[in-house]
N, C-alpha and C positions, 0 to 999 in steps of 0.2 A: 504494500500500500504506500502511496505517495503522500507525505505529510506536507500540507501547504503552510508556508510561513506567513502568508497574508491572512488577516482575520476577515471573516465574512461581514462583520458589522462595520459601521463607519466610526472611525476613531480619530478624534481631533486632538493631537498632542498639545497644541497651544491652549485649548480649552481646559485640558487636564492639568496643565501647568498652572493656569490661572486658578483652577479649583483648589489645587494643593497649596498654592500660595495663600489663598483666602483662609484655608484651614490653619496655616502657620500664623498668619497675621491676626485674624479675628477669632480663631478657635472654632470656626464653623465654616462650612461652605454654603450655608443658607444665606440669602440676602439679609443684610442688617437693615432694620427699619430706620429711615432717616428721622432725625430729631425734628420735632415740630418747631417752626420758627417762633422765636419769642416775640410777643407784641412790641411794636415800636414804642419806645418811651418818648413821649413828646414833652420836651421841656418848654415851659412858657418863654416867650422871647424876653431876653434880658432888657431891663430898663436902661434906656440911654443915659439917664442921670447917673445910675450906678456904674455904667461902663466908663463914663467920663471921670468919675471919682477914682476908679481903679487906674485909669491912665495917668491922672495927676499923681497918685501915690507912686506909680512906677517911675515917673519922671523925677520925683523928689528923691526916691531911693537911688536912682542912677546918679543924680547930682551928689548925693552923700558918698557914693562909691568913688566918684571922680575926685571928690575932696580928699578922701583917704589916700588916693593915689597921687595927689598933688596936681591933678589935671583939670580941676573944676573951672578955672578961669577961661579955658578955651571952649567950654560947653555951657557955662552959666547963662549967657544972654539968650542963646537959642532955646534952652530948656525953660527959662523963665517966660519967654515969649509964648512958647507952646502952652505952658500952664495958664497964662493969662487968657489965651484964646479959649481954652477949655472952660475957664471960669465964666467967660462971657457967654458961652454956649449954655452953661448950666443956668445962668441968670435968665436967659431967654426961655428955657424950659420951665423954670420956676414961675416966671410971669404968666406963661400960658396956663400952667396948672392952677395958679391962683385965680385967673379969670374964669376957668372952667368951674372951679369950686364956688365962686361967687354966683355964677349963672345957676348952678344946681341949688344953692341956698335960696336964690330969688324964686325959682320955680316951685320949690317946696313951701316957701312962705305964702305963695298965692293960694 
């Protein structure tokens, strides 16, 4: 009798390699369920007034660092100008908010 070295079924060596690799990596050759996506956490938009305050704090900290390095003189005017511009922007925001509050008080008083 002649023994055939070819199998009668279809054998895909690449698929078998992938299956064995999955067993090594994941401990099983069964498909692993994909994790459910987490719900997106929506952060409320940051208040511009608070953002400006943080910018001012960062500029002041930078200026302190430059003072400790002895380089404050070359940065002082630019940083102080930026800070004064931020303060003006904060004043505009503050005025608008005060006007809105006054309008709300007037409508509630009616």
